[in-house]
Backbone as JSON, one array per atom type, in Angstrom:
{
  "sequence": "MDTVLTQVAYTVEHEFNSAEANISQFSNAPYLHKYILTDDEKLRYTIFQPRLLQMLAGYQKAYPHYSDIRILLANGIEDVRMTAGLNEFTPETKVIPPYFESLRHFTGEVYS",
  "N": [[0.75, -1.61, 0.41], [1.85, 1.19, 0.39], [3.55, 1.48, -1.37], [1.97, 1.89, -3.4], [0.52, 4.44, -2.55], [3.7, 6.32, -2.2], [3.88, 6.09, -4.93], [1.18, 7.19, -6.1], [1.57, 10.2, -4.73], [4.1, 11.16, -6.16], [3.32, 11.44, -8.4], [1.65, 13.52, -8.64], [3.03, 15.38, -7.83], [4.69, 15.8, -9.54], [3.29, 16.41, -11.85], [1.82, 18.7, -10.81], [4.15, 20.28, -10.78], [4.72, 20.59, -13.34], [2.69, 21.66, -14.43], [2.91, 24.27, -13.45], [5.81, 25.19, -14.28], [5.29, 25.31, -17.14], [2.52, 27.32, -17.14], [4.45, 29.2, -16.06], [6.15, 29.37, -18.45], [4.03, 30.02, -20.24], [3.43, 32.23, -19.47], [5.15, 34.59, -19.63], [5.64, 34.93, -22.78], [6.13, 36.66, -25.19], [4.44, 37.53, -26.93], [2.28, 37.83, -25.68], [2.32, 39.73, -23.55], [2.4, 41.33, -24.82], [-0.32, 41.57, -25.98], [-1.89, 42.04, -23.55], [-0.62, 44.54, -22.68], [-1.42, 46.35, -24.72], [-3.59, 48.96, -24.52], [-5.37, 50.6, -26.67], [-8.28, 48.76, -26.91], [-10.02, 48.68, -29.47], [-7.02, 47.96, -31.1], [-6.28, 46.07, -29.68], [-8.28, 43.97, -30.07], [-8.76, 43.63, -32.61], [-7.06, 43.16, -34.08], [-4.43, 42.12, -32.42], [-5.88, 40.26, -31.11], [-6.88, 37.57, -32.47], [-4.52, 36.81, -33.32], [-2.84, 35.43, -30.58], [-5.0, 34.23, -30.45], [-4.49, 32.01, -31.94], [-1.97, 31.45, -31.22], [-2.49, 30.25, -28.71], [-3.86, 27.95, -29.19], [-2.08, 26.62, -30.67], [-0.29, 25.99, -28.27], [-2.16, 24.21, -27.15], [-2.29, 22.18, -29.12], [0.53, 21.06, -28.69], [0.29, 20.57, -25.82], [-1.97, 18.75, -25.25], [-3.35, 18.15, -22.98], [-3.97, 20.5, -22.04], [-6.84, 21.41, -22.21], [-8.56, 23.63, -22.31], [-7.74, 27.2, -22.27], [-7.56, 30.37, -20.36], [-7.54, 34.15, -20.08], [-7.42, 36.23, -18.11], [-8.23, 39.33, -17.09], [-7.28, 42.29, -15.11], [-9.26, 42.13, -13.04], [-10.85, 40.3, -13.44], [-11.95, 39.68, -15.0], [-13.04, 37.28, -17.38], [-10.84, 37.79, -20.19], [-9.8, 36.52, -22.85], [-10.26, 33.59, -23.94], [-9.59, 30.09, -24.55], [-10.8, 27.15, -25.83], [-10.53, 23.41, -26.58], [-11.18, 22.35, -29.51], [-13.36, 24.25, -30.02], [-13.54, 26.93, -32.33], [-14.07, 29.81, -31.88], [-13.77, 32.7, -29.32], [-16.27, 33.62, -26.91], [-17.49, 35.37, -25.0], [-19.23, 34.71, -21.41], [-20.94, 35.01, -18.85], [-20.55, 38.03, -16.64], [-19.54, 36.96, -14.06], [-17.36, 36.87, -11.96], [-15.8, 33.76, -10.68], [-15.05, 32.14, -7.64], [-12.81, 30.54, -7.21], [-11.18, 32.37, -9.14], [-11.93, 34.94, -8.09], [-10.16, 34.37, -5.86], [-7.8, 34.54, -6.81], [-7.06, 37.1, -7.4], [-6.31, 38.07, -5.02], [-3.73, 36.75, -4.31], [-0.72, 36.58, -4.07], [1.58, 35.32, -4.85], [4.0, 33.34, -7.08], [3.48, 31.78, -9.31], [-0.05, 31.04, -9.55], [-1.52, 28.03, -9.53]],
  "CA": [[0.49, 0.12, -0.5], [3.12, 2.23, 1.02], [4.34, 1.73, -3.12], [0.75, 2.5, -3.93], [0.4, 5.59, -1.98], [3.87, 6.84, -2.37], [3.6, 6.43, -6.37], [0.49, 8.41, -6.21], [2.05, 11.25, -4.5], [5.13, 11.47, -7.11], [2.6, 11.41, -10.16], [0.69, 14.42, -8.35], [3.9, 16.58, -7.72], [5.33, 15.76, -11.23], [1.67, 17.01, -12.65], [2.11, 19.9, -10.23], [5.65, 21.02, -10.71], [4.73, 20.28, -14.6], [1.92, 22.68, -14.58], [3.87, 25.69, -12.83], [6.68, 25.54, -15.41], [3.8, 25.21, -18.0], [1.91, 28.41, -16.84], [5.47, 30.09, -16.42], [6.25, 29.48, -19.41], [2.66, 30.78, -21.28], [2.66, 33.76, -19.04], [6.43, 34.78, -20.47], [5.24, 35.1, -24.09], [6.06, 38.35, -25.65], [2.99, 38.31, -27.74], [1.11, 38.02, -24.8], [2.67, 40.42, -22.82], [1.95, 42.61, -25.68], [-1.56, 42.15, -26.28], [-2.65, 42.24, -22.15], [-0.3, 46.11, -22.04], [-1.9, 46.79, -25.36], [-4.32, 49.58, -24.02], [-6.02, 50.25, -27.15], [-9.41, 48.09, -27.26], [-9.65, 48.4, -30.85], [-6.41, 47.35, -31.88], [-5.75, 44.52, -29.18], [-9.33, 42.36, -30.29], [-9.12, 42.77, -33.93], [-5.06, 42.89, -34.39], [-3.8, 40.87, -31.38], [-6.71, 38.55, -29.98], [-6.44, 36.38, -33.34], [-2.87, 36.02, -33.47], [-3.14, 35.21, -29.32], [-5.85, 32.58, -30.29], [-3.87, 31.11, -32.64], [-0.54, 31.06, -30.21], [-2.72, 29.05, -27.98], [-4.32, 26.95, -30.14], [-0.54, 25.66, -31.39], [-0.09, 25.63, -26.99], [-2.69, 23.19, -26.66], [-1.78, 21.11, -29.75], [1.62, 20.34, -27.86], [0.0, 20.51, -24.45], [-3.33, 18.27, -25.5], [-4.22, 18.19, -21.85], [-4.72, 22.02, -21.48], [-8.22, 21.52, -23.18], [-9.16, 25.2, -22.32], [-6.64, 27.88, -21.72], [-8.26, 31.43, -20.06], [-6.57, 34.87, -19.97], [-8.18, 36.87, -17.05], [-7.75, 40.99, -16.98], [-6.91, 42.4, -13.37], [-10.61, 42.76, -12.33], [-10.81, 38.66, -12.77], [-12.92, 39.24, -16.08], [-12.55, 36.48, -18.49], [-10.66, 38.21, -21.74], [-9.35, 35.46, -24.05], [-11.05, 31.89, -23.74], [-9.49, 29.31, -26.19], [-11.13, 25.57, -25.55], [-10.2, 23.0, -27.84], [-12.8, 21.98, -30.57], [-13.85, 25.55, -30.38], [-13.4, 28.19, -32.91], [-14.23, 31.55, -31.13], [-14.06, 33.26, -28.08], [-17.85, 34.27, -27.37], [-17.95, 35.84, -23.55], [-19.9, 33.87, -21.01], [-21.56, 35.97, -17.58], [-19.56, 38.2, -15.96], [-19.39, 36.37, -12.79], [-16.51, 36.19, -10.98], [-15.4, 32.8, -9.86], [-14.96, 32.01, -6.67], [-11.46, 30.43, -7.15], [-10.84, 33.79, -9.67], [-11.84, 36.18, -7.27], [-8.99, 34.18, -4.9], [-6.5, 34.33, -7.65], [-6.68, 38.75, -7.0], [-5.41, 38.45, -4.07], [-2.36, 35.94, -4.66], [0.89, 37.46, -4.11], [3.0, 34.2, -5.28], [4.38, 34.14, -8.57], [2.75, 31.48, -10.05], [-0.66, 30.59, -8.75], [-2.61, 27.11, -10.3]],
  "C": [[0.88, 1.11, -0.54], [3.47, 2.56, -0.21], [3.18, 3.06, -3.55], [0.6, 3.92, -4.1], [2.04, 6.7, -2.45], [3.95, 7.18, -4.26], [2.58, 7.92, -6.99], [0.8, 10.22, -6.0], [3.06, 12.18, -5.61], [4.09, 11.5, -7.93], [1.92, 13.25, -10.04], [1.9, 15.88, -8.34], [4.66, 16.22, -8.94], [4.53, 16.62, -11.87], [2.09, 18.43, -11.93], [3.01, 21.02, -10.8], [5.5, 21.09, -12.66], [4.09, 21.51, -14.84], [2.09, 23.78, -14.82], [4.54, 26.04, -13.86], [5.77, 26.15, -16.8], [3.57, 26.6, -17.96], [3.37, 29.57, -16.8], [5.63, 30.43, -18.12], [5.72, 30.34, -20.92], [2.62, 32.45, -21.02], [4.01, 34.89, -19.96], [6.24, 34.98, -21.64], [5.28, 36.28, -24.13], [5.08, 38.25, -26.31], [1.89, 38.47, -26.77], [1.53, 39.14, -24.19], [2.51, 41.7, -24.1], [0.24, 43.0, -26.09], [-2.37, 42.27, -24.96], [-1.78, 43.94, -22.4], [-0.75, 47.38, -23.71], [-3.1, 48.03, -24.6], [-5.9, 49.64, -24.8], [-7.21, 49.17, -27.78], [-9.41, 47.13, -28.79], [-8.82, 47.26, -31.5], [-6.05, 45.48, -31.2], [-7.0, 43.45, -29.22], [-9.15, 42.17, -31.59], [-7.79, 42.27, -34.6], [-4.6, 41.72, -33.84], [-4.7, 39.89, -31.2], [-6.97, 37.4, -31.47], [-5.31, 35.73, -33.61], [-2.73, 35.3, -31.55], [-3.79, 33.97, -29.45], [-4.75, 31.61, -30.53], [-2.49, 30.6, -31.83], [-1.13, 29.78, -29.43], [-3.52, 28.23, -28.11], [-3.53, 26.17, -30.34], [-0.11, 25.61, -29.65], [-0.96, 24.49, -27.41], [-2.74, 21.84, -27.62], [-0.55, 20.44, -29.35], [1.24, 20.3, -26.63], [-1.57, 19.9, -24.62], [-4.25, 18.36, -24.2], [-4.82, 19.65, -21.29], [-5.78, 22.46, -22.12], [-8.61, 22.96, -22.96], [-8.2, 26.16, -21.19], [-7.38, 29.11, -21.76], [-7.14, 32.78, -19.9], [-7.89, 35.37, -19.55], [-7.47, 38.36, -17.17], [-8.17, 41.4, -15.58], [-7.97, 42.25, -12.2], [-11.2, 41.32, -12.42], [-11.54, 38.8, -14.3], [-12.4, 38.53, -16.93], [-12.25, 37.28, -19.92], [-10.69, 37.1, -22.71], [-10.15, 33.56, -23.35], [-10.46, 30.98, -25.04], [-9.57, 27.74, -25.58], [-10.88, 24.8, -26.71], [-11.85, 22.38, -28.51], [-13.32, 23.09, -31.03], [-13.32, 26.62, -31.01], [-13.32, 29.39, -32.14], [-14.46, 31.74, -29.73], [-15.27, 33.58, -27.66], [-17.77, 34.3, -24.97], [-19.34, 35.37, -22.8], [-20.09, 35.04, -19.65], [-20.32, 36.57, -16.87], [-19.45, 38.26, -14.22], [-18.45, 36.47, -12.92], [-16.39, 34.87, -10.29], [-14.96, 32.56, -8.83], [-13.29, 31.6, -6.82], [-10.28, 32.1, -8.28], [-10.76, 34.38, -8.81], [-10.25, 35.64, -6.02], [-7.33, 34.74, -5.48], [-5.97, 36.06, -7.47], [-6.33, 38.7, -5.89], [-4.23, 37.57, -3.27], [-1.78, 36.87, -4.98], [1.93, 36.65, -3.96], [3.32, 34.68, -6.24], [4.0, 33.29, -9.48], [1.41, 30.87, -9.19], [-1.63, 29.22, -10.12], [-2.85, 25.85, -9.21]]
}
């Protein structure tokens, strides 16, 4: 039984570490920074967003287990969403889920 628990613990730790590393890699993409720092909404959504969605689709192709990738504004509103198998982003309600609310108060480096 100890061997099984040890293996499960190792697998969970490995997946968590892998997710943290991937989040760091994704969040440091220069194009993502350009998108987020663009104040002009028309420019951001008409010029930058389509390419950003292509970039996120590429991430999903390389990492198929990331079936849903979201980018949130500082206020917690979902700004971009790439869901495997769907071709367009359609904003849902502007309700901020509790886990996103906790993210707003997180002061660490990686939240996963």
